[in-house]
C-alpha positions as CSV (number, residue, x, y, z in Angstrom):
1,M,7.3,28.0,-21.4
2,H,6.9,24.2,-21.4
3,C,10.0,22.1,-21.8
4,V,10.0,18.7,-23.5
5,H,12.9,16.4,-22.6
6,F,13.8,13.4,-24.8
7,F,16.2,10.6,-24.2
8,I,17.3,7.3,-25.9
9,R,18.1,4.3,-23.9
10,R,18.4,0.6,-24.8
11,A,16.9,-1.7,-22.2
12,S,17.2,-5.4,-22.1
13,C,14.0,-7.0,-20.6
14,K,15.1,-10.5,-19.4
15,S,12.7,-12.1,-16.9
16,P,12.3,-15.7,-15.8
17,H,8.6,-14.8,-15.0
18,L,8.1,-13.8,-18.7
19,A,10.0,-16.7,-20.2
20,V,11.0,-14.4,-23.0
21,R,13.8,-12.1,-24.0
22,H,13.2,-8.9,-25.8
23,S,15.6,-6.1,-26.6
24,V,13.5,-3.0,-26.3
25,L,14.7,0.3,-27.8
26,R,13.1,3.0,-25.6
27,A,13.1,6.2,-27.4
28,F,11.3,9.0,-25.7
29,S,10.4,10.5,-22.3
30,V,8.2,13.5,-22.4
31,H,8.1,15.4,-19.2
32,L,6.0,18.6,-19.1
33,Q,7.2,20.9,-16.3
34,N,4.6,22.6,-14.2
35,Q,4.1,26.2,-15.0
36,V,1.7,28.0,-12.7
37,T,-0.9,30.1,-14.5
38,E,-3.7,32.4,-13.3
39,E,-6.2,29.6,-13.7
40,A,-4.1,27.2,-11.6
41,A,-3.7,29.8,-8.9
42,N,-7.4,30.6,-8.5
43,Q,-8.8,30.4,-5.0
44,P,-11.5,27.7,-4.3
45,S,-15.1,28.7,-4.0
46,P,-16.2,30.3,-0.7
47,Q,-18.4,27.3,0.1
48,L,-15.5,24.8,-0.4
49,Q,-13.1,27.0,1.5
50,A,-15.5,27.3,4.4
51,K,-15.9,23.5,4.5
52,A,-12.2,22.9,4.3
53,E,-11.5,25.4,7.2
54,K,-14.2,23.8,9.3
55,A,-12.7,20.3,8.7
56,N,-9.2,21.6,9.1
57,V,-8.2,20.4,5.7
58,I,-5.4,22.0,3.7
59,L,-6.4,22.4,0.0
60,K,-3.3,21.4,-1.9
61,T,-2.0,18.8,-4.3
62,P,0.3,16.1,-2.8
63,K,4.0,16.7,-3.0
64,G,5.5,16.0,-6.4
65,T,2.1,16.4,-8.2
66,R,0.3,19.4,-9.8
67,D,-2.8,20.5,-11.5
68,F,-3.0,21.6,-15.2
69,S,-5.1,24.6,-16.2
70,P,-7.2,24.7,-19.4
71,K,-4.4,26.8,-21.1
72,Q,-1.8,24.2,-20.1
73,M,-3.9,21.3,-21.3
74,A,-4.4,23.0,-24.6
75,I,-0.6,23.3,-25.0
76,R,-0.1,19.7,-23.9
77,E,-2.7,18.4,-26.3
78,K,-1.0,20.2,-29.2
79,I,2.3,18.8,-28.2
80,F,0.9,15.2,-27.9
81,S,-0.9,15.6,-31.2
82,T,2.4,16.5,-33.0
83,I,4.3,13.6,-31.4
84,I,1.6,11.1,-32.1
85,S,1.3,12.2,-35.8
86,C,5.0,11.5,-36.2
87,F,4.8,8.1,-34.5
88,K,2.0,7.1,-36.8
89,R,4.0,8.2,-39.9
90,H,6.7,5.8,-38.8
91,G,4.2,2.9,-38.6
92,A,3.8,2.7,-34.8
93,V,0.6,1.7,-33.1
94,T,-0.4,2.3,-29.5
95,I,-1.5,0.1,-26.6
96,D,-2.6,0.7,-23.0
97,T,-1.6,-1.1,-19.9
98,P,-2.7,-1.0,-16.2
99,V,-1.3,1.8,-14.1
100,F,-0.2,-0.9,-11.6
101,E,1.6,-4.2,-12.1
102,L,2.5,-7.2,-10.0
103,K,5.4,-6.1,-7.8
104,D,7.6,-9.1,-8.5
105,L,7.1,-8.7,-12.2
106,L,7.6,-5.0,-12.2
107,L,10.9,-5.1,-10.4
108,D,12.2,-8.6,-11.3
109,D,16.0,-8.2,-11.3
110,H,15.8,-4.5,-10.6
111,W,15.2,-4.4,-6.9
112,E,17.5,-1.4,-6.7
113,E,14.5,0.5,-8.0
114,S,12.2,-0.7,-5.2
115,K,12.8,2.4,-3.1
116,L,11.3,4.5,-5.9
117,V,8.1,2.4,-6.3
118,Y,4.7,3.0,-4.8
119,D,3.4,-0.3,-3.3
120,L,-0.2,-1.2,-3.2
121,K,-2.1,-4.0,-1.4
122,D,-4.9,-5.6,-3.4
123,Q,-7.9,-7.2,-1.6
124,G,-7.2,-10.4,-3.5
125,G,-3.8,-10.7,-1.8
126,E,-1.7,-9.7,-4.7
127,E,1.3,-7.4,-4.1
128,L,1.1,-4.6,-6.6
129,S,3.1,-1.5,-7.4
130,L,2.4,1.6,-9.5
131,R,4.4,1.5,-12.7
132,Y,7.6,3.6,-12.7
133,D,8.1,3.5,-16.5
134,L,6.4,2.1,-19.6
135,T,9.1,-0.3,-20.8
136,V,8.5,-3.1,-18.2
137,P,4.7,-3.2,-18.8
138,F,5.5,-3.3,-22.6
139,A,7.8,-6.3,-22.1
140,R,5.1,-8.1,-20.1
141,Y,2.5,-7.3,-22.8
142,L,4.8,-8.8,-25.5
143,A,5.4,-12.0,-23.5
144,M,1.7,-12.5,-22.6
145,N,0.6,-12.1,-26.2
146,R,3.6,-14.0,-27.6
147,I,4.5,-11.1,-29.9
148,T,8.0,-11.2,-31.4
149,S,8.0,-8.1,-33.5
150,F,6.2,-4.9,-32.7
151,K,6.6,-1.1,-33.1
152,R,4.5,0.8,-30.6
153,Y,4.1,4.1,-28.9
154,H,2.6,4.7,-25.5
155,I,1.9,8.0,-23.8
156,A,0.9,7.7,-20.1
157,K,1.6,8.7,-16.6
158,V,4.2,7.0,-14.4
159,Y,4.9,7.3,-10.7
160,R,8.2,7.5,-8.8
161,R,8.5,7.8,-5.0
162,E,11.4,10.2,-4.9
163,K,12.2,13.6,-3.5
164,P,10.4,16.1,-5.8
165,S,12.1,19.2,-7.1
166,V,10.0,21.7,-9.2
167,A,13.2,23.7,-10.0
168,R,14.7,20.5,-11.6
169,G,11.5,19.4,-13.2
170,R,11.4,16.3,-11.0
171,F,7.9,15.1,-10.0
172,R,6.4,12.0,-8.5
173,E,3.7,11.8,-11.2
174,F,4.6,12.7,-14.7
175,Y,4.1,11.6,-18.3
176,Q,6.4,9.4,-20.3
177,C,6.2,9.2,-24.1
178,D,7.7,6.0,-25.4
179,F,8.4,4.8,-28.9
180,D,9.6,1.2,-28.8
181,I,10.9,-1.2,-31.5
182,A,10.9,-4.8,-30.3
183,G,12.1,-7.9,-32.3
184,Q,14.9,-8.9,-34.6
185,C,16.1,-6.0,-36.8
186,D,19.2,-5.1,-38.9
187,P,21.9,-3.6,-36.8
188,M,21.5,0.1,-36.1
189,I,18.3,0.5,-38.2
190,P,16.0,1.0,-35.2
191,D,18.6,3.4,-33.6
192,A,18.7,5.4,-36.8
193,E,14.9,5.5,-37.1
194,C,14.5,6.7,-33.5
195,L,17.0,9.5,-34.1
196,K,15.0,10.5,-37.2
197,V,11.7,10.4,-35.2
198,M,13.3,12.5,-32.5
199,H,14.6,15.1,-34.9
200,E,11.2,15.3,-36.7
201,I,9.3,15.9,-33.5
202,L,11.7,18.5,-32.0
203,S,11.8,20.3,-35.4
204,A,8.0,20.3,-35.6
205,L,7.6,21.6,-32.1
206,Q,9.9,24.5,-33.0
207,C,11.9,24.2,-29.8
208,G,14.8,26.2,-31.3
209,E,18.3,24.8,-31.5
210,F,18.6,21.4,-29.9
211,L,21.3,18.8,-29.3
212,I,20.5,15.1,-29.3
213,K,22.7,13.1,-26.9
214,I,23.1,9.3,-27.2
215,N,24.4,7.0,-24.5
216,D,25.2,3.3,-24.9
217,R,25.7,0.9,-22.0
218,R,28.4,-0.9,-24.0
219,I,30.6,2.2,-23.3
220,L,29.9,2.0,-19.6
221,N,30.6,-1.7,-19.7
222,G,34.0,-1.0,-21.1
223,I,34.7,1.8,-18.6
224,F,33.6,-0.3,-15.6
225,S,35.6,-3.3,-16.8
226,T,38.7,-1.2,-17.2
227,C,38.2,0.3,-13.7
228,G,37.8,-3.0,-12.0
229,I,34.0,-2.8,-11.3
230,P,32.6,-6.4,-11.0
231,D,29.7,-7.4,-13.2
232,T,27.6,-8.0,-10.2
233,K,27.9,-4.3,-9.3
234,F,27.0,-3.0,-12.7
235,E,23.4,-2.1,-12.2
236,T,23.9,-0.6,-8.7
237,T,26.9,1.5,-10.0
238,C,24.8,2.8,-12.9
239,S,21.9,3.8,-10.6
240,T,24.4,5.9,-8.6
241,L,26.1,7.3,-11.6
242,D,22.7,8.6,-12.9
243,K,22.8,11.1,-10.0
244,L,25.9,12.8,-11.3
245,D,24.1,15.7,-12.9
246,K,22.1,16.3,-9.7
247,V,24.5,16.0,-6.8
248,G,28.0,16.2,-8.3
249,W,30.9,13.8,-8.4
250,E,31.9,13.9,-4.7
251,E,28.5,12.8,-3.5
252,V,28.3,10.1,-6.1
253,K,31.8,8.9,-5.1
254,K,30.8,8.8,-1.5
255,E,27.6,6.8,-2.2
256,M,29.6,4.3,-4.4
257,V,32.1,3.6,-1.6
258,Q,30.0,3.8,1.5
259,Q,26.6,2.5,0.4
260,K,27.4,0.4,-2.7
261,G,30.6,-1.2,-1.3
262,L,32.9,-0.4,-4.2
263,L,36.6,-0.2,-3.7
264,P,37.8,3.4,-3.3
265,E,40.6,2.9,-5.9
266,A,38.0,1.6,-8.5
267,V,35.8,4.6,-7.9
268,D,38.8,6.9,-8.3
269,S,39.4,5.3,-11.7
270,I,35.9,6.0,-12.8
271,G,36.1,9.7,-12.0
272,P,38.2,10.9,-14.9
273,Y,36.0,9.1,-17.4
274,V,32.6,10.2,-16.2
275,Q,33.6,13.9,-15.7
276,L,34.8,14.3,-19.2
277,S,33.0,17.1,-21.0
278,G,33.4,19.2,-24.2
279,K,33.5,18.4,-27.9
280,F,34.6,14.9,-28.8
281,Q,37.9,15.8,-30.5
282,Y,39.0,17.7,-27.4
283,S,37.8,15.0,-25.0
284,V,39.7,12.2,-26.6
285,E,42.9,14.2,-26.7
């Protein structure tokens, strides 16, 4: 069974290199987990295997990557077709951008992400990196072309240099599926449209019952301010907090204090907020 994961996140793209500010609503990330089939598990031809053994070469994909068999590709193409049809119904058009970008432009004020980026060296002397998402290239595209209002979708591979985990669906190479609305809009209208798009797609894919979760950084801003987290530590605290569902609160707390330099009492104040769970009416009580 293939799983399709969606998320909504608002990202502010502010860059002195771009000389432009765009508030980008990033709507979707499609991540198809690897499911080994008979075709994917087939042994190589005797000739190829003999050459590999002679050269002492191990026939395998790099860690965090995988092949897709014809059956898997047929499923993926059907899923993508359903998603793209919905995007087009909502008036979005697609673009394509290079798989690598200038490193300084890609990271800009987000050097916290540098450890997750694959760096390249160009013969022309440019420092390049493989893209780790589709939002930053989109912001660069808008700035270069002086576009102030745009609704676009983009389905493409991105790359992250992190420890892969097949069990958790975490790979180093994977697809993202973005639906972005850039420009000046009436308050909450883009948010509402993205929710509608998400509901239409998940319903069309017949995924069964699903729950759409929404996060808003304004909520985190309020929590961090109440707990005494300085504004200069906001981004780095968020990046650590993102690991909460993977390693648990104690590990997150340890990293915040020992690696990020936050005061222990401030971190202890964050704990009760970020560990809340359950239905809203019970959580607020």
